[in-house]
C-alpha positions as CSV (number, residue, x, y, z in Angstrom):
1,X,33.1,-5.8,-11.0
2,X,30.7,-6.0,-8.1
3,X,33.7,-7.2,-5.7
4,X,35.1,-3.8,-6.5
5,X,32.0,-1.9,-4.9
6,X,32.1,-0.8,-1.5
7,X,29.3,-2.1,0.8
8,X,27.8,1.5,1.1
9,X,27.6,2.0,-2.6
10,X,25.8,-1.3,-3.1
11,X,23.3,-0.4,-0.4
12,X,22.7,2.9,-1.9
13,X,22.2,1.4,-5.4
14,X,19.8,-1.1,-4.1
15,X,17.8,1.6,-2.3
16,X,17.8,3.7,-5.6
17,X,16.5,0.8,-7.7
18,X,13.8,0.1,-5.1
19,X,12.7,3.7,-5.4
20,X,12.7,3.6,-9.4
21,X,10.5,0.5,-9.3
22,X,8.1,1.4,-6.4
23,X,7.8,5.1,-6.9
24,X,4.1,5.2,-7.4
25,X,3.3,2.8,-4.6
26,X,5.5,5.2,-2.4
27,X,3.6,8.3,-3.4
28,X,0.2,6.5,-2.8
29,X,1.1,5.3,0.6
30,X,2.3,8.8,1.5
31,X,-1.1,10.4,0.2
32,X,-3.0,7.7,2.1
33,X,-1.2,8.9,5.3
34,X,-2.1,12.5,4.6
35,X,-5.6,11.6,3.9
36,X,-6.0,9.5,7.1
37,X,-4.4,12.1,9.3
38,X,-6.7,14.9,8.0
39,X,-9.8,12.8,8.5
40,X,-8.6,11.7,12.1
41,X,-8.1,15.4,13.2
42,X,-11.5,16.2,11.5
43,X,-13.4,13.7,13.5
44,X,-15.7,12.9,11.1
45,X,-18.0,9.7,11.2
46,X,-18.6,7.6,8.2
47,X,-22.0,5.5,7.7
48,X,-21.6,2.4,5.9
49,X,-24.6,0.2,4.7
50,X,-23.9,-3.3,4.6
51,X,-26.7,-5.7,3.3
52,X,-29.4,-5.0,5.9
53,X,-27.7,-3.1,8.5
54,X,-25.5,-0.1,8.9
55,X,-22.2,0.6,10.4
56,X,-20.7,3.9,11.7
57,X,-16.9,4.5,12.0
58,X,-14.3,7.0,12.0
59,X,-13.5,8.3,8.5
60,X,-9.8,7.6,9.1
61,X,-10.5,4.1,9.9
62,X,-12.6,3.7,6.8
63,X,-9.8,4.8,4.6
64,X,-7.4,2.5,6.3
65,X,-9.9,-0.4,5.7
66,X,-10.3,0.3,2.2
67,X,-6.6,0.3,1.8
68,X,-6.0,-2.9,3.5
69,X,-8.7,-4.4,1.3
70,X,-6.7,-3.0,-1.9
71,X,-3.5,-4.4,-0.5
72,X,-4.9,-7.9,0.1
73,X,-6.7,-7.9,-3.3
74,X,-3.3,-7.0,-5.1
75,X,-1.5,-9.6,-3.1
76,X,-3.8,-12.3,-4.2
77,X,-3.8,-11.2,-7.8
78,X,-0.1,-11.0,-8.0
79,X,0.2,-14.4,-6.1
80,X,-2.1,-15.8,-8.6
81,X,-0.5,-14.4,-11.7
82,X,2.9,-15.8,-10.5
83,X,1.2,-19.3,-10.1
84,X,-0.1,-19.2,-13.6
85,X,3.2,-18.2,-15.1
86,X,4.9,-20.9,-13.2
87,X,2.6,-23.5,-14.7
88,X,3.7,-22.4,-18.2
């Protein structure tokens, strides 16, 4: 049955399935981009207190750093979950 499909239909089907599974992540990344651009245009500075010091950086950079931390955390947790399932 899959041999009868054309290559274009198969690619379209894979893209549709990807969007169905990842729609929330796509929406959140688009929202992140909008927030980062809006804060980049405004030129605001954010002050972050880290232990005994403070760091001042552009707000758009803070948004991207928090996003990167979230991505890394999600990746690590997913990897640990997959390892636990593989041990069962």
